C-alpha positions as CSV (number, residue, x, y, z in Angstrom):
1,M,-8.1,4.9,2.5
2,K,-5.1,5.1,0.2
3,Y,-2.1,2.8,0.3
4,I,1.4,2.5,-1.1
5,M,3.1,-0.9,-1.3
6,F,6.9,-0.5,-0.8
7,E,9.7,-3.0,-1.0
8,D,11.6,-3.0,2.2
9,F,15.4,-3.3,2.6
10,S,15.1,-7.1,2.7
11,G,12.9,-7.3,-0.5
12,D,9.6,-7.9,1.3
13,P,6.5,-5.9,0.4
14,V,5.4,-3.4,3.1
15,P,2.0,-1.7,2.8
16,I,1.5,1.8,4.2
17,I,-2.2,2.8,4.6
18,F,-3.2,6.4,5.1
19,P,-6.2,8.8,4.8
20,R,-7.4,10.0,1.5
21,R,-6.7,13.7,2.4
22,I,-2.9,13.0,2.3
23,D,-1.4,13.1,-1.1
24,Y,0.5,10.0,-2.4
25,Q,3.6,12.1,-3.0
26,E,3.4,13.6,0.5
27,M,3.4,10.1,2.0
28,R,6.1,8.9,-0.4
29,E,8.5,11.6,0.8
30,Q,8.1,10.4,4.4
31,I,9.1,6.7,3.8
32,P,12.8,5.7,3.4
33,Y,12.2,2.7,1.2
34,A,13.5,3.2,-2.3
35,K,11.1,1.2,-4.4
36,V,7.3,1.6,-4.8
37,L,5.7,-1.7,-5.9
38,S,2.1,-0.5,-6.3
39,A,-0.4,2.1,-5.0
40,G,-4.1,2.8,-5.0
41,Y,-7.1,2.6,-2.7
42,V,-7.9,0.0,-0.2
43,Q,-11.4,-0.8,1.2
44,I,-12.8,-3.5,3.4
45,R,-15.5,-5.5,1.6
46,G,-17.1,-7.9,3.9
47,A,-14.3,-9.8,5.6
48,A,-11.7,-9.0,3.0
49,F,-9.7,-6.2,1.6
50,A,-10.1,-4.9,-1.9
51,C,-7.5,-2.8,-3.7
52,H,-8.1,-0.7,-6.8
53,G,-7.1,2.5,-8.6
54,E,-3.7,4.2,-9.1
55,A,-1.4,6.9,-8.0
56,K,-0.5,8.7,-11.2
57,E,2.0,11.0,-9.4
58,L,4.0,7.9,-8.4
59,G,3.5,6.0,-11.7
60,A,2.0,3.1,-9.8
61,K,-1.3,1.3,-9.7
62,A,-3.0,-1.4,-7.5
63,A,-1.6,-4.8,-8.3
64,A,-3.1,-8.3,-8.1
65,G,-2.2,-9.7,-4.7
66,D,-2.0,-6.4,-2.8
67,A,-5.2,-7.2,-0.8
68,E,-3.8,-10.5,0.3
69,I,-0.5,-8.9,1.4
70,I,-2.4,-6.3,3.4
71,L,-4.6,-9.0,5.0
72,E,-1.5,-11.0,5.9
73,K,0.1,-8.0,7.6
74,F,-3.1,-7.3,9.6
75,S,-3.4,-11.0,10.5
76,R,0.2,-11.4,11.7
77,P,1.4,-8.0,13.0
78,E,5.1,-7.7,13.5
79,T,6.4,-7.7,17.0
């Protein structure tokens, strides 16, 4: 799967995870948040997430801490 980490309107990171067949730029055009923090690929490895790679068309790459943010969002879904 691919992901883009955006900064929401309150300054918090928000990951969007989507299938590999969708281009980064195509997904970027659908999301209203102005700032892309990072982007790349996300995989489940054992009981954890791992992020790697980059989205050249967005000028962004996977960042340290992305996997932890994604895990937190899955662990505490918003209501």
